[in-house]
C-alpha positions as CSV (number, residue, x, y, z in Angstrom):
1,M,-48.5,101.7,57.4
2,V,-46.9,104.0,59.9
3,S,-44.0,106.1,58.4
4,S,-40.5,105.1,59.6
5,V,-38.9,106.8,62.5
6,G,-36.2,107.9,60.1
7,A,-38.8,109.8,58.0
8,Q,-40.9,111.3,60.8
9,G,-38.8,111.2,63.9
10,A,-40.4,110.3,67.2
11,G,-43.6,112.0,66.1
12,S,-45.4,115.2,67.3
13,I,-45.6,116.2,70.9
14,N,-48.2,118.0,72.8
15,A,-46.0,120.2,75.0
16,L,-48.6,121.0,77.6
17,A,-49.6,117.4,78.0
18,A,-45.9,116.4,78.3
19,I,-45.4,119.0,81.1
20,E,-48.5,117.9,82.9
21,S,-48.0,114.2,82.4
22,L,-48.3,112.0,85.4
23,T,-46.8,109.0,83.6
24,E,-43.0,108.9,83.0
25,V,-41.5,106.4,80.6
26,S,-37.7,105.9,80.2
27,P,-35.8,105.8,78.0
28,S,-37.7,107.9,75.5
29,Q,-36.1,106.1,72.5
30,L,-34.3,102.9,71.9
31,Q,-31.3,102.9,69.5
32,L,-31.0,99.1,68.8
33,R,-27.9,99.3,66.5
34,G,-27.1,96.2,64.5
35,L,-27.5,92.5,65.1
36,E,-24.1,92.3,66.7
37,A,-25.4,94.5,69.6
38,L,-29.0,93.3,69.7
39,K,-30.1,92.5,73.3
40,K,-33.2,92.6,75.4
41,E,-34.1,96.2,76.3
42,T,-35.8,97.6,79.4
43,I,-38.3,100.4,79.6
44,T,-39.4,101.8,83.0
45,I,-42.9,103.1,83.5
46,T,-43.4,105.4,86.5
47,N,-46.9,106.4,87.8
48,R,-46.7,109.9,89.3
49,S,-50.5,110.2,89.8
50,K,-52.3,110.0,93.1
51,R,-54.0,106.7,92.1
52,S,-53.1,103.3,90.8
53,K,-53.1,103.0,87.0
54,T,-53.2,100.1,84.6
55,Y,-51.0,100.4,81.5
56,L,-51.4,98.5,78.3
57,I,-48.1,98.0,76.4
58,E,-48.3,97.6,72.6
59,H,-46.1,97.6,69.5
60,K,-46.8,99.9,66.5
61,P,-44.4,98.9,63.7
62,A,-43.3,101.4,61.0
63,G,-42.1,100.9,57.5
64,L,-38.7,99.6,56.6
65,T,-36.3,101.9,54.7
66,N,-33.4,101.1,52.5
67,Y,-30.4,103.4,51.9
68,D,-30.5,103.1,48.2
69,V,-34.2,102.7,47.4
70,Q,-36.8,105.5,47.9
71,G,-39.9,104.7,49.8
72,E,-40.8,102.4,52.7
73,F,-41.7,98.8,52.8
74,P,-44.0,96.6,54.9
75,S,-41.3,94.5,56.5
76,F,-41.5,94.8,60.3
77,S,-39.8,93.6,63.4
78,N,-41.5,91.4,65.9
79,V,-41.6,92.7,69.5
80,A,-42.3,90.7,72.6
81,F,-42.9,92.2,76.1
82,S,-42.4,90.5,79.4
83,V,-45.9,91.7,80.2
84,S,-48.5,93.4,78.0
85,R,-50.5,94.9,80.9
86,V,-49.3,96.2,84.2
87,R,-50.9,97.9,87.2
88,I,-48.7,100.4,88.9
89,S,-49.6,102.0,92.3
90,S,-49.3,105.7,93.0
91,G,-45.7,106.7,93.0
92,G,-44.6,103.2,91.8
93,S,-42.6,102.0,88.8
94,S,-42.4,98.9,86.8
95,E,-39.7,97.6,84.4
96,I,-40.8,96.0,81.2
97,I,-38.4,93.7,79.2
98,V,-38.7,94.2,75.5
99,T,-37.3,91.6,73.0
100,F,-36.9,92.6,69.3
101,T,-36.7,90.2,66.4
102,P,-35.7,92.2,63.3
103,P,-37.1,91.5,59.9
104,D,-35.2,89.1,57.6
105,V,-34.0,91.3,54.8
106,N,-31.1,91.9,52.4
107,A,-28.3,93.5,54.4
108,N,-26.7,94.8,51.2
109,Q,-29.4,97.3,50.9
110,T,-28.5,98.7,54.3
111,P,-32.1,98.7,55.6
112,V,-33.3,100.3,58.8
113,Y,-36.3,99.0,60.8
114,S,-38.2,101.1,63.3
115,G,-41.5,101.6,65.1
116,F,-43.0,102.7,68.4
117,L,-43.8,101.1,71.7
118,T,-47.0,102.6,73.1
119,I,-47.9,102.7,76.7
120,K,-51.6,103.5,77.3
121,S,-53.5,104.2,80.5
122,D,-57.1,105.3,80.8
123,D,-56.2,108.9,80.3
124,Q,-52.9,109.0,78.4
125,V,-50.7,107.5,75.7
126,V,-46.9,107.7,75.7
127,S,-44.7,106.3,73.0
128,V,-41.1,105.2,72.8
129,S,-39.5,105.2,69.3
130,Y,-37.0,102.6,68.3
131,F,-34.8,101.9,65.2
132,G,-32.1,99.5,64.3
133,A,-30.2,97.8,61.5
134,P,-31.4,94.2,60.8
135,F,-27.9,93.1,59.9
136,N,-24.4,92.8,61.5
137,R,-22.8,96.1,60.9
138,R,-19.3,94.7,61.5
139,T,-19.5,92.1,58.7
140,T,-21.7,93.9,56.1
141,P,-19.8,96.2,53.8
142,Q,-20.7,99.9,54.4
143,L,-18.2,101.6,52.2
144,S,-17.3,100.4,48.8
145,S,-15.1,101.9,46.1
146,G,-14.6,101.2,42.5
147,V,-14.5,102.7,39.0
148,K,-17.5,103.5,36.9
149,D,-17.2,105.2,33.5
150,G,-13.5,105.8,34.2
151,I,-14.3,107.7,37.4
152,K,-13.2,106.5,40.9
153,F,-15.9,106.5,43.5
154,N,-16.6,105.7,47.1
155,A,-20.1,104.7,48.1
156,L,-21.8,104.3,51.4
157,Y,-23.2,101.0,50.4
158,P,-22.0,97.9,48.4
159,Y,-21.2,98.3,44.7
160,E,-24.0,95.9,43.7
161,V,-26.6,98.4,44.8
162,F,-24.8,101.5,43.4
163,S,-27.6,102.1,41.0
164,T,-27.4,103.9,37.6
165,R,-30.0,106.4,38.9
166,I,-27.8,107.4,41.8
167,W,-24.6,107.4,39.7
168,N,-26.3,109.7,37.1
169,S,-27.4,112.1,39.8
170,I,-23.9,112.3,41.2
171,T,-22.2,112.8,37.8
172,E,-24.8,115.3,36.6
173,L,-24.1,117.5,39.6
174,G,-20.4,117.3,38.9
175,Y,-19.6,115.4,42.2
176,Y,-16.6,113.0,41.7
177,V,-16.0,111.5,45.1
């Protein structure tokens, strides 16, 4: 399983290959936000080489992360492309429509799904990272407050997932928020 974009970022880059690249893909990342803003996305591939190139467009999903649980989980989004292969002439561009279907997960754990779109030619691979929240951020509680052990707290996720492990870590450090 590929590590989440939140854990590894967009990945490593070969600076020389990036400078010399004859393939341009934009945008370089997709911030999908929550379900309330989910829409079809467009990526543009531009061929700056002196010859026509065929590009293969693929999806490489990454692990799902939850705000309150350590680790990553194999719950992935589905991604559909308007085309999975495109031939672009020298100096030409092509727009690819990308449709995301987030995984069906418990919104109260404030999960984040992510992955990479890879664009491959015969001599190069370019990737576009993406991440999003598979829930409606306007209707899912993000900030809760309450009292535990006589101490008032505010938490960045619902009270139900405010685990004893996290509570103990906060109180042991002397943080009373």
